[in-house]
C-alpha positions in Angstrom: -49.2 -70.1 -27.2 -50.5 -73.3 -29.0 -49.3 -74.6 -32.4 -50.9 -72.9 -35.9 -53.7 -74.1 -37.3 -52.8 -75.1 -40.8 -49.6 -72.8 -40.6 -51.5 -69.8 -40.1 -53.8 -68.3 -37.5 -56.9 -66.0 -38.5 -57.0 -62.9 -35.9 -58.5 -60.1 -34.7 -58.5 -57.7 -32.0 -61.8 -57.6 -30.0 -63.5 -56.7 -26.8 -65.0 -59.5 -25.1 -67.9 -58.9 -22.7 -67.7 -60.1 -19.1 -70.3 -62.5 -17.8 -72.5 -59.9 -16.4 -72.7 -58.1 -19.8 -73.3 -61.6 -21.6 -76.2 -62.0 -19.2 -77.8 -58.9 -19.8 -77.3 -59.4 -23.5 -79.1 -62.7 -23.5 -81.8 -61.5 -21.3 -82.6 -58.9 -23.9 -82.2 -61.7 -26.6 -84.4 -64.1 -24.9 -87.6 -61.0 -24.9 -86.4 -59.9 -28.5 -86.2 -63.2 -30.3 -85.3 -63.1 -34.3 -87.2 -65.4 -36.3 -85.5 -67.5 -39.0 -81.9 -66.7 -37.4 -79.3 -68.7 -36.0 -78.3 -67.2 -32.6 -74.3 -66.5 -32.4 -73.0 -68.7 -29.2 -72.2 -66.9 -26.2 -68.7 -67.9 -26.0 -68.6 -66.2 -29.6 -69.9 -62.8 -28.5 -67.3 -59.8 -29.0 -66.7 -56.4 -30.3 -64.2 -56.4 -33.0 -61.9 -53.7 -32.4 -59.5 -54.8 -35.9 -59.9 -57.9 -38.2 -56.1 -59.0 -39.2 -57.0 -62.2 -41.3 -54.8 -65.0 -41.7 -51.2 -64.9 -40.4 -48.2 -67.0 -39.9 -47.1 -68.0 -36.3 -44.1 -65.9 -35.8 -46.5 -62.6 -37.0 -49.2 -64.2 -34.1 -46.4 -64.0 -31.3 -45.0 -60.8 -32.3 -48.6 -59.2 -32.1 -49.4 -61.2 -28.5 -46.3 -59.4 -27.3 -46.5 -56.2 -28.4 -46.0 -53.6 -25.8 -49.0 -51.4 -26.2 -49.4 -48.2 -24.1 -52.1 -48.6 -21.4 -55.3 -47.5 -22.6 -58.1 -46.0 -20.0 -61.4 -48.3 -19.0 -64.3 -46.9 -20.6 -68.1 -47.5 -20.6 -70.0 -48.7 -23.7 -73.7 -48.5 -23.8 -75.1 -51.4 -26.0 -78.7 -49.2 -26.9 -79.5 -50.1 -30.6 -80.2 -53.3 -32.3 -80.6 -53.8 -35.9 -79.6 -55.9 -38.9 -77.6 -55.8 -42.1 -79.4 -58.0 -45.0 -76.1 -58.3 -47.0 -74.4 -60.5 -44.7 -77.8 -61.8 -42.8 -76.7 -60.7 -39.3 -78.6 -59.2 -36.3 -76.3 -56.9 -33.9 -76.7 -54.7 -31.2 -74.2 -51.8 -30.8 -73.6 -48.5 -29.0 -75.2 -45.1 -30.8 -72.3 -43.0 -29.4 -68.5 -44.8 -30.1 -66.8 -43.3 -26.9 -63.5 -41.3 -27.8 -61.6 -44.3 -25.5 -62.8 -46.8 -27.9 -61.7 -45.1 -31.3 -58.2 -44.4 -29.5 -57.6 -47.8 -28.7 -58.4 -49.0 -32.1 -56.1 -46.5 -33.5 -53.4 -47.8 -31.5 -54.1 -51.6 -32.7 -54.2 -50.1 -36.2 -50.6 -48.7 -35.8 -49.4 -51.7 -34.2 -50.8 -54.0 -37.2 -49.3 -51.4 -39.6 -46.0 -51.7 -37.7 -45.6 -55.4 -38.1 -46.1 -55.2 -41.8 -49.8 -55.9 -42.1 -52.1 -54.1 -43.9 -55.5 -52.5 -41.8 -59.0 -52.5 -42.8 -60.3 -49.4 -45.3 -63.8 -49.7 -44.5 -65.5 -46.9 -41.7 -65.6 -48.8 -38.3 -69.0 -49.9 -36.8 -68.7 -51.2 -33.4 -71.0 -53.6 -32.9 -71.9 -57.3 -31.4 -73.0 -60.0 -33.7 -75.8 -62.1 -32.1 -77.6 -63.7 -35.0 -76.6 -65.0 -38.0 -78.3 -66.5 -41.1 -80.8 -63.8 -40.4 -83.8 -63.9 -43.4 -85.6 -61.6 -41.8 -85.3 -58.1 -40.6 -84.7 -58.0 -36.7 -87.0 -55.5 -35.0 -86.5 -55.1 -31.4 -89.6 -53.7 -29.3 -87.6 -51.7 -27.0 -83.8 -50.8 -27.7 -81.3 -52.5 -25.5 -79.6 -50.2 -22.4 -76.9 -52.5 -21.3 -73.7 -51.0 -19.7 -70.6 -52.5 -20.3 -67.4 -51.5 -18.3 -64.6 -52.2 -20.8 -61.4 -53.1 -18.3 -59.5 -55.3 -21.1 -59.1 -56.2 -24.7 -58.1 -59.3 -26.6 -56.0 -60.9 -29.9 -58.2 -63.4 -30.8 -57.9 -66.6 -33.1 -60.8 -67.7 -34.9 -60.8 -71.6 -35.3 -62.9 -74.0 -37.1 -64.5 -76.9 -35.8 -67.2 -79.6 -36.1 -70.4 -77.1 -35.1 -68.7 -74.0 -37.0 -66.1 -71.7 -35.4 -65.0 -70.7 -31.7 -62.7 -67.9 -30.8 -60.0 -68.1 -28.7 -58.0 -65.3 -26.7 -54.3 -65.7 -27.7 -53.2 -62.3 -25.7 -55.3 -60.1 -23.2 -54.3 -56.3 -22.2 -55.8 -54.7 -19.3 -56.9 -50.9 -19.6 -56.2 -48.5 -17.0 -59.0 -48.4 -14.2 -60.5 -45.4 -13.4 -59.4 -43.5 -10.3 
């Protein structure tokens, strides 16, 4: 693990799409561009499981070594696109959240609470943010149909840099493969 940035790490747990899924998302966005928006860098695409916020290096290291039980792999289907005007973002999302996704999120929340951190209280809305600073509603001509076989999940650190922010995986856990 690298040294802390300014004494703390801004963390979240997330699913990070594999290369094949990133390529499918990129094709979809090229066919359905948003006007007057800034694209999120491909390397930053993710689906947040649970946002944590700033934590100290010892807490970051403890979370990275947490003995999570192995959860089953599952499929997500990104079949909705939309926008939220208040944070000015465009997103892709599943219309159905698989039970395995929700169970994984609950495991993560339990671990975060066990290390003494508070968890988010707002409802969970799984999505991948693909546009920022969206000044007009984003409407897709056709809904997406992107299959995402989820086989691992990550503890991610947000790092401020000259071009904005980049996300770095601090730890990664595999999901149990299907027979």
